[in-house]
PyMOL commands that place a pseudoatom at each C-alpha (Angstrom):
pseudoatom trace, name=CA, resn=UNK, resi=1, chain=A, elem=C, hetatm=0, pos=[-63.429, 5.201, 15.464]
pseudoatom trace, name=CA, resn=UNK, resi=2, chain=A, elem=C, hetatm=0, pos=[-60.280, 3.826, 13.976]
pseudoatom trace, name=CA, resn=UNK, resi=3, chain=A, elem=C, hetatm=0, pos=[-58.093, 1.457, 15.999]
pseudoatom trace, name=CA, resn=UNK, resi=4, chain=A, elem=C, hetatm=0, pos=[-54.488, 0.804, 15.009]
pseudoatom trace, name=CA, resn=UNK, resi=5, chain=A, elem=C, hetatm=0, pos=[-51.038, 2.189, 15.228]
pseudoatom trace, name=CA, resn=UNK, resi=6, chain=A, elem=C, hetatm=0, pos=[-50.688, 3.138, 11.584]
pseudoatom trace, name=CA, resn=UNK, resi=7, chain=A, elem=C, hetatm=0, pos=[-52.928, 5.703, 9.962]
pseudoatom trace, name=CA, resn=UNK, resi=8, chain=A, elem=C, hetatm=0, pos=[-52.652, 7.038, 6.412]
pseudoatom trace, name=CA, resn=UNK, resi=9, chain=A, elem=C, hetatm=0, pos=[-50.162, 9.779, 7.429]
pseudoatom trace, name=CA, resn=UNK, resi=10, chain=A, elem=C, hetatm=0, pos=[-47.896, 7.244, 9.099]
pseudoatom trace, name=CA, resn=UNK, resi=11, chain=A, elem=C, hetatm=0, pos=[-48.105, 4.951, 6.066]
pseudoatom trace, name=CA, resn=UNK, resi=12, chain=A, elem=C, hetatm=0, pos=[-46.641, 7.674, 3.879]
pseudoatom trace, name=CA, resn=UNK, resi=13, chain=A, elem=C, hetatm=0, pos=[-43.845, 8.296, 6.356]
pseudoatom trace, name=CA, resn=UNK, resi=14, chain=A, elem=C, hetatm=0, pos=[-43.084, 4.567, 6.615]
pseudoatom trace, name=CA, resn=UNK, resi=15, chain=A, elem=C, hetatm=0, pos=[-43.139, 4.196, 2.834]
pseudoatom trace, name=CA, resn=UNK, resi=16, chain=A, elem=C, hetatm=0, pos=[-40.759, 7.156, 2.403]
pseudoatom trace, name=CA, resn=UNK, resi=17, chain=A, elem=C, hetatm=0, pos=[-38.370, 5.764, 5.042]
pseudoatom trace, name=CA, resn=UNK, resi=18, chain=A, elem=C, hetatm=0, pos=[-38.516, 2.335, 3.422]
pseudoatom trace, name=CA, resn=UNK, resi=19, chain=A, elem=C, hetatm=0, pos=[-37.762, 3.812, -0.001]
pseudoatom trace, name=CA, resn=UNK, resi=20, chain=A, elem=C, hetatm=0, pos=[-34.806, 5.805, 1.353]
pseudoatom trace, name=CA, resn=UNK, resi=21, chain=A, elem=C, hetatm=0, pos=[-33.469, 2.708, 3.124]
pseudoatom trace, name=CA, resn=UNK, resi=22, chain=A, elem=C, hetatm=0, pos=[-33.917, 0.567, 0.005]
pseudoatom trace, name=CA, resn=UNK, resi=23, chain=A, elem=C, hetatm=0, pos=[-31.987, 3.106, -2.085]
pseudoatom trace, name=CA, resn=UNK, resi=24, chain=A, elem=C, hetatm=0, pos=[-29.275, 3.705, 0.516]
pseudoatom trace, name=CA, resn=UNK, resi=25, chain=A, elem=C, hetatm=0, pos=[-28.326, 0.068, 1.128]
pseudoatom trace, name=CA, resn=UNK, resi=26, chain=A, elem=C, hetatm=0, pos=[-26.882, -0.602, -2.349]
pseudoatom trace, name=CA, resn=UNK, resi=27, chain=A, elem=C, hetatm=0, pos=[-24.937, 2.659, -2.166]
pseudoatom trace, name=CA, resn=UNK, resi=28, chain=A, elem=C, hetatm=0, pos=[-23.229, 1.474, 1.023]
pseudoatom trace, name=CA, resn=UNK, resi=29, chain=A, elem=C, hetatm=0, pos=[-20.815, -0.575, -1.082]
pseudoatom trace, name=CA, resn=UNK, resi=30, chain=A, elem=C, hetatm=0, pos=[-19.883, 2.452, -3.184]
pseudoatom trace, name=CA, resn=UNK, resi=31, chain=A, elem=C, hetatm=0, pos=[-17.772, 4.177, -0.571]
pseudoatom trace, name=CA, resn=UNK, resi=32, chain=A, elem=C, hetatm=0, pos=[-14.176, 3.665, 0.461]
pseudoatom trace, name=CA, resn=UNK, resi=33, chain=A, elem=C, hetatm=0, pos=[-12.155, 0.972, -1.271]
pseudoatom trace, name=CA, resn=UNK, resi=34, chain=A, elem=C, hetatm=0, pos=[-8.460, 0.363, -0.549]
pseudoatom trace, name=CA, resn=UNK, resi=35, chain=A, elem=C, hetatm=0, pos=[-6.217, -1.506, -2.978]
pseudoatom trace, name=CA, resn=UNK, resi=36, chain=A, elem=C, hetatm=0, pos=[-2.893, -3.060, -2.009]
pseudoatom trace, name=CA, resn=UNK, resi=37, chain=A, elem=C, hetatm=0, pos=[-0.555, -3.859, -4.895]
pseudoatom trace, name=CA, resn=UNK, resi=38, chain=A, elem=C, hetatm=0, pos=[2.777, -5.572, -4.837]
pseudoatom trace, name=CA, resn=UNK, resi=39, chain=A, elem=C, hetatm=0, pos=[4.540, -6.832, -1.755]
pseudoatom trace, name=CA, resn=UNK, resi=40, chain=A, elem=C, hetatm=0, pos=[2.669, -6.908, 1.559]
pseudoatom trace, name=CA, resn=UNK, resi=41, chain=A, elem=C, hetatm=0, pos=[5.161, -6.555, 4.401]
pseudoatom trace, name=CA, resn=UNK, resi=42, chain=A, elem=C, hetatm=0, pos=[4.316, -8.984, 7.213]
pseudoatom trace, name=CA, resn=UNK, resi=43, chain=A, elem=C, hetatm=0, pos=[3.977, -7.428, 10.658]
pseudoatom trace, name=CA, resn=UNK, resi=44, chain=A, elem=C, hetatm=0, pos=[7.352, -7.386, 12.437]
pseudoatom trace, name=CA, resn=UNK, resi=45, chain=A, elem=C, hetatm=0, pos=[9.253, -8.826, 9.464]
pseudoatom trace, name=CA, resn=UNK, resi=46, chain=A, elem=C, hetatm=0, pos=[11.839, -6.053, 9.201]
pseudoatom trace, name=CA, resn=UNK, resi=47, chain=A, elem=C, hetatm=0, pos=[12.737, -6.456, 12.874]
pseudoatom trace, name=CA, resn=UNK, resi=48, chain=A, elem=C, hetatm=0, pos=[13.696, -10.074, 12.116]
pseudoatom trace, name=CA, resn=UNK, resi=49, chain=A, elem=C, hetatm=0, pos=[16.292, -9.024, 9.536]
pseudoatom trace, name=CA, resn=UNK, resi=50, chain=A, elem=C, hetatm=0, pos=[19.534, -8.483, 11.446]
pseudoatom trace, name=CA, resn=UNK, resi=51, chain=A, elem=C, hetatm=0, pos=[22.781, -7.075, 10.118]
pseudoatom trace, name=CA, resn=UNK, resi=52, chain=A, elem=C, hetatm=0, pos=[24.967, -9.981, 9.029]
pseudoatom trace, name=CA, resn=UNK, resi=53, chain=A, elem=C, hetatm=0, pos=[22.035, -12.287, 8.205]
pseudoatom trace, name=CA, resn=UNK, resi=54, chain=A, elem=C, hetatm=0, pos=[22.428, -14.392, 5.068]
pseudoatom trace, name=CA, resn=UNK, resi=55, chain=A, elem=C, hetatm=0, pos=[20.473, -13.932, 1.834]
pseudoatom trace, name=CA, resn=UNK, resi=56, chain=A, elem=C, hetatm=0, pos=[18.746, -17.243, 2.543]
pseudoatom trace, name=CA, resn=UNK, resi=57, chain=A, elem=C, hetatm=0, pos=[17.515, -15.951, 5.907]
pseudoatom trace, name=CA, resn=UNK, resi=58, chain=A, elem=C, hetatm=0, pos=[16.147, -12.827, 4.213]
pseudoatom trace, name=CA, resn=UNK, resi=59, chain=A, elem=C, hetatm=0, pos=[14.336, -14.969, 1.640]
pseudoatom trace, name=CA, resn=UNK, resi=60, chain=A, elem=C, hetatm=0, pos=[12.805, -17.094, 4.415]
pseudoatom trace, name=CA, resn=UNK, resi=61, chain=A, elem=C, hetatm=0, pos=[11.548, -14.040, 6.333]
pseudoatom trace, name=CA, resn=UNK, resi=62, chain=A, elem=C, hetatm=0, pos=[10.547, -11.702, 3.494]
pseudoatom trace, name=CA, resn=UNK, resi=63, chain=A, elem=C, hetatm=0, pos=[10.060, -14.082, 0.578]
pseudoatom trace, name=CA, resn=UNK, resi=64, chain=A, elem=C, hetatm=0, pos=[10.996, -13.531, -3.055]
pseudoatom trace, name=CA, resn=UNK, resi=65, chain=A, elem=C, hetatm=0, pos=[11.880, -9.894, -3.808]
pseudoatom trace, name=CA, resn=UNK, resi=66, chain=A, elem=C, hetatm=0, pos=[10.022, -7.846, -6.408]
pseudoatom trace, name=CA, resn=UNK, resi=67, chain=A, elem=C, hetatm=0, pos=[13.346, -7.129, -8.109]
pseudoatom trace, name=CA, resn=UNK, resi=68, chain=A, elem=C, hetatm=0, pos=[17.053, -7.660, -7.528]
pseudoatom trace, name=CA, resn=UNK, resi=69, chain=A, elem=C, hetatm=0, pos=[19.845, -5.215, -8.311]
pseudoatom trace, name=CA, resn=UNK, resi=70, chain=A, elem=C, hetatm=0, pos=[23.548, -5.855, -8.680]
pseudoatom trace, name=CA, resn=UNK, resi=71, chain=A, elem=C, hetatm=0, pos=[24.682, -2.227, -9.016]
pseudoatom trace, name=CA, resn=UNK, resi=72, chain=A, elem=C, hetatm=0, pos=[27.693, -1.782, -6.668]
pseudoatom trace, name=CA, resn=UNK, resi=73, chain=A, elem=C, hetatm=0, pos=[26.716, -4.824, -4.591]
pseudoatom trace, name=CA, resn=UNK, resi=74, chain=A, elem=C, hetatm=0, pos=[23.606, -6.923, -4.465]
pseudoatom trace, name=CA, resn=UNK, resi=75, chain=A, elem=C, hetatm=0, pos=[20.263, -5.699, -3.144]
pseudoatom trace, name=CA, resn=UNK, resi=76, chain=A, elem=C, hetatm=0, pos=[16.749, -7.100, -2.830]
pseudoatom trace, name=CA, resn=UNK, resi=77, chain=A, elem=C, hetatm=0, pos=[13.849, -4.695, -3.421]
pseudoatom trace, name=CA, resn=UNK, resi=78, chain=A, elem=C, hetatm=0, pos=[10.314, -5.356, -2.164]
pseudoatom trace, name=CA, resn=UNK, resi=79, chain=A, elem=C, hetatm=0, pos=[7.890, -2.933, -3.822]
pseudoatom trace, name=CA, resn=UNK, resi=80, chain=A, elem=C, hetatm=0, pos=[4.385, -2.057, -2.630]
pseudoatom trace, name=CA, resn=UNK, resi=81, chain=A, elem=C, hetatm=0, pos=[1.710, 0.528, -3.231]
pseudoatom trace, name=CA, resn=UNK, resi=82, chain=A, elem=C, hetatm=0, pos=[-1.541, 1.353, -1.494]
pseudoatom trace, name=CA, resn=UNK, resi=83, chain=A, elem=C, hetatm=0, pos=[-4.252, 3.232, -3.374]
pseudoatom trace, name=CA, resn=UNK, resi=84, chain=A, elem=C, hetatm=0, pos=[-7.670, 4.354, -2.279]
pseudoatom trace, name=CA, resn=UNK, resi=85, chain=A, elem=C, hetatm=0, pos=[-10.896, 5.106, -4.081]
pseudoatom trace, name=CA, resn=UNK, resi=86, chain=A, elem=C, hetatm=0, pos=[-13.225, 7.113, -1.891]
pseudoatom trace, name=CA, resn=UNK, resi=87, chain=A, elem=C, hetatm=0, pos=[-16.326, 6.647, -4.062]
pseudoatom trace, name=CA, resn=UNK, resi=88, chain=A, elem=C, hetatm=0, pos=[-17.024, 3.903, -6.602]
pseudoatom trace, name=CA, resn=UNK, resi=89, chain=A, elem=C, hetatm=0, pos=[-16.522, 4.845, -10.238]
pseudoatom trace, name=CA, resn=UNK, resi=90, chain=A, elem=C, hetatm=0, pos=[-14.056, 7.583, -9.267]
pseudoatom trace, name=CA, resn=UNK, resi=91, chain=A, elem=C, hetatm=0, pos=[-10.326, 7.341, -9.989]
pseudoatom trace, name=CA, resn=UNK, resi=92, chain=A, elem=C, hetatm=0, pos=[-8.021, 5.918, -7.357]
pseudoatom trace, name=CA, resn=UNK, resi=93, chain=A, elem=C, hetatm=0, pos=[-5.506, 8.019, -5.470]
pseudoatom trace, name=CA, resn=UNK, resi=94, chain=A, elem=C, hetatm=0, pos=[-2.143, 6.641, -4.340]
pseudoatom trace, name=CA, resn=UNK, resi=95, chain=A, elem=C, hetatm=0, pos=[-1.900, 6.999, -0.571]
pseudoatom trace, name=CA, resn=UNK, resi=96, chain=A, elem=C, hetatm=0, pos=[1.384, 5.177, 0.097]
pseudoatom trace, name=CA, resn=UNK, resi=97, chain=A, elem=C, hetatm=0, pos=[4.308, 3.738, -1.847]
pseudoatom trace, name=CA, resn=UNK, resi=98, chain=A, elem=C, hetatm=0, pos=[7.146, 1.796, -0.275]
pseudoatom trace, name=CA, resn=UNK, resi=99, chain=A, elem=C, hetatm=0, pos=[10.318, 0.135, -1.429]
pseudoatom trace, name=CA, resn=UNK, resi=100, chain=A, elem=C, hetatm=0, pos=[11.956, -2.050, 1.213]
pseudoatom trace, name=CA, resn=UNK, resi=101, chain=A, elem=C, hetatm=0, pos=[15.600, -2.485, 0.247]
pseudoatom trace, name=CA, resn=UNK, resi=102, chain=A, elem=C, hetatm=0, pos=[17.926, -5.060, 1.747]
pseudoatom trace, name=CA, resn=UNK, resi=103, chain=A, elem=C, hetatm=0, pos=[21.571, -4.394, 0.842]
pseudoatom trace, name=CA, resn=UNK, resi=104, chain=A, elem=C, hetatm=0, pos=[24.175, -7.136, 0.978]
pseudoatom trace, name=CA, resn=UNK, resi=105, chain=A, elem=C, hetatm=0, pos=[27.958, -7.031, 1.289]
pseudoatom trace, name=CA, resn=UNK, resi=106, chain=A, elem=C, hetatm=0, pos=[30.366, -9.020, -0.887]
pseudoatom trace, name=CA, resn=UNK, resi=107, chain=A, elem=C, hetatm=0, pos=[29.851, -12.088, 1.357]
pseudoatom trace, name=CA, resn=UNK, resi=108, chain=A, elem=C, hetatm=0, pos=[26.076, -11.967, 0.736]
pseudoatom trace, name=CA, resn=UNK, resi=109, chain=A, elem=C, hetatm=0, pos=[25.347, -10.858, 4.283]
pseudoatom trace, name=CA, resn=UNK, resi=110, chain=A, elem=C, hetatm=0, pos=[22.924, -8.064, 5.176]
pseudoatom trace, name=CA, resn=UNK, resi=111, chain=A, elem=C, hetatm=0, pos=[24.815, -4.774, 5.319]
pseudoatom trace, name=CA, resn=UNK, resi=112, chain=A, elem=C, hetatm=0, pos=[21.805, -2.448, 5.629]
pseudoatom trace, name=CA, resn=UNK, resi=113, chain=A, elem=C, hetatm=0, pos=[17.999, -2.409, 5.496]
pseudoatom trace, name=CA, resn=UNK, resi=114, chain=A, elem=C, hetatm=0, pos=[16.006, 0.596, 4.290]
pseudoatom trace, name=CA, resn=UNK, resi=115, chain=A, elem=C, hetatm=0, pos=[12.304, 1.325, 3.812]
pseudoatom trace, name=CA, resn=UNK, resi=116, chain=A, elem=C, hetatm=0, pos=[11.922, 4.062, 1.214]
pseudoatom trace, name=CA, resn=UNK, resi=117, chain=A, elem=C, hetatm=0, pos=[8.819, 6.082, 0.542]
pseudoatom trace, name=CA, resn=UNK, resi=118, chain=A, elem=C, hetatm=0, pos=[7.852, 9.589, -0.426]
pseudoatom trace, name=CA, resn=UNK, resi=119, chain=A, elem=C, hetatm=0, pos=[7.706, 12.254, 2.275]
pseudoatom trace, name=CA, resn=UNK, resi=120, chain=A, elem=C, hetatm=0, pos=[7.221, 15.897, 1.367]
pseudoatom trace, name=CA, resn=UNK, resi=121, chain=A, elem=C, hetatm=0, pos=[7.844, 15.023, -2.289]
pseudoatom trace, name=CA, resn=UNK, resi=122, chain=A, elem=C, hetatm=0, pos=[11.273, 13.496, -1.653]
pseudoatom trace, name=CA, resn=UNK, resi=123, chain=A, elem=C, hetatm=0, pos=[12.515, 9.931, -1.312]
pseudoatom trace, name=CA, resn=UNK, resi=124, chain=A, elem=C, hetatm=0, pos=[12.738, 9.224, 2.422]
pseudoatom trace, name=CA, resn=UNK, resi=125, chain=A, elem=C, hetatm=0, pos=[14.127, 6.250, 4.390]
pseudoatom trace, name=CA, resn=UNK, resi=126, chain=A, elem=C, hetatm=0, pos=[11.581, 5.530, 7.139]
pseudoatom trace, name=CA, resn=UNK, resi=127, chain=A, elem=C, hetatm=0, pos=[14.015, 3.314, 9.066]
pseudoatom trace, name=CA, resn=UNK, resi=128, chain=A, elem=C, hetatm=0, pos=[16.971, 5.679, 9.391]
pseudoatom trace, name=CA, resn=UNK, resi=129, chain=A, elem=C, hetatm=0, pos=[14.625, 8.698, 9.054]
pseudoatom trace, name=CA, resn=UNK, resi=130, chain=A, elem=C, hetatm=0, pos=[16.900, 10.325, 6.477]
pseudoatom trace, name=CA, resn=UNK, resi=131, chain=A, elem=C, hetatm=0, pos=[16.720, 11.476, 2.893]
pseudoatom trace, name=CA, resn=UNK, resi=132, chain=A, elem=C, hetatm=0, pos=[19.336, 9.525, 0.892]
pseudoatom trace, name=CA, resn=UNK, resi=133, chain=A, elem=C, hetatm=0, pos=[22.033, 11.497, -0.879]
pseudoatom trace, name=CA, resn=UNK, resi=134, chain=A, elem=C, hetatm=0, pos=[22.411, 11.501, -4.642]
pseudoatom trace, name=CA, resn=UNK, resi=135, chain=A, elem=C, hetatm=0, pos=[23.924, 8.437, -6.274]
pseudoatom trace, name=CA, resn=UNK, resi=136, chain=A, elem=C, hetatm=0, pos=[23.056, 5.229, -8.034]
pseudoatom trace, name=CA, resn=UNK, resi=137, chain=A, elem=C, hetatm=0, pos=[21.078, 3.919, -5.027]
pseudoatom trace, name=CA, resn=UNK, resi=138, chain=A, elem=C, hetatm=0, pos=[18.837, 6.994, -4.893]
pseudoatom trace, name=CA, resn=UNK, resi=139, chain=A, elem=C, hetatm=0, pos=[18.400, 7.015, -8.673]
pseudoatom trace, name=CA, resn=UNK, resi=140, chain=A, elem=C, hetatm=0, pos=[17.245, 3.392, -8.675]
pseudoatom trace, name=CA, resn=UNK, resi=141, chain=A, elem=C, hetatm=0, pos=[14.826, 3.858, -5.774]
pseudoatom trace, name=CA, resn=UNK, resi=142, chain=A, elem=C, hetatm=0, pos=[13.496, 7.096, -7.297]
pseudoatom trace, name=CA, resn=UNK, resi=143, chain=A, elem=C, hetatm=0, pos=[12.902, 5.394, -10.650]
pseudoatom trace, name=CA, resn=UNK, resi=144, chain=A, elem=C, hetatm=0, pos=[11.098, 2.484, -8.938]
pseudoatom trace, name=CA, resn=UNK, resi=145, chain=A, elem=C, hetatm=0, pos=[8.846, 4.845, -6.976]
pseudoatom trace, name=CA, resn=UNK, resi=146, chain=A, elem=C, hetatm=0, pos=[8.187, 6.976, -10.066]
pseudoatom trace, name=CA, resn=UNK, resi=147, chain=A, elem=C, hetatm=0, pos=[7.314, 3.969, -12.201]
pseudoatom trace, name=CA, resn=UNK, resi=148, chain=A, elem=C, hetatm=0, pos=[4.850, 2.499, -9.702]
pseudoatom trace, name=CA, resn=UNK, resi=149, chain=A, elem=C, hetatm=0, pos=[3.228, 5.876, -9.094]
pseudoatom trace, name=CA, resn=UNK, resi=150, chain=A, elem=C, hetatm=0, pos=[2.547, 6.281, -12.805]
pseudoatom trace, name=CA, resn=UNK, resi=151, chain=A, elem=C, hetatm=0, pos=[1.345, 2.723, -13.357]
pseudoatom trace, name=CA, resn=UNK, resi=152, chain=A, elem=C, hetatm=0, pos=[-2.404, 2.330, -13.470]
pseudoatom trace, name=CA, resn=UNK, resi=153, chain=A, elem=C, hetatm=0, pos=[-2.639, -1.374, -14.167]
pseudoatom trace, name=CA, resn=UNK, resi=154, chain=A, elem=C, hetatm=0, pos=[-4.204, -4.079, -12.096]
pseudoatom trace, name=CA, resn=UNK, resi=155, chain=A, elem=C, hetatm=0, pos=[-6.951, -2.053, -10.456]
pseudoatom trace, name=CA, resn=UNK, resi=156, chain=A, elem=C, hetatm=0, pos=[-10.200, -3.949, -10.073]
pseudoatom trace, name=CA, resn=UNK, resi=157, chain=A, elem=C, hetatm=0, pos=[-13.265, -2.147, -11.342]
for i in range(1, 157): cmd.bond("trace and resi %d" % i, "trace and resi %d" % (i + 1))
show_as sticks, trace
zoom trace
């Protein structure tokens, strides 16, 4: 008579489960990576930027812009992109692109704040919930979004 909880049939089952577990654990790190590039907008930062605020106040709240434009007035642009790789060793897919634009008047006071992204294939302002009309502002934002969507640098392997 054999006494014990584990017989030869159970040993095989335990060994198979152990092997599956040992193989599955390293693969756990192979799924779902998110990459944030560029500017990371602090929570509630845009709400702190009021119309009429000075450039210095914007720099204190948002920090140094990614780029500055002086086309028909001065503007600060904060550029960010979020990409995701669902499985390791697979290419990344861009899930979100944003350009936060702070426009200043001739006295260097905030005239308007916009948060541009792509919605339904078009440049969209998520603050005013409008699609900007054609012009130099739209061309600049479109070129920024196009250039960051085609860039594939800086991704960790």
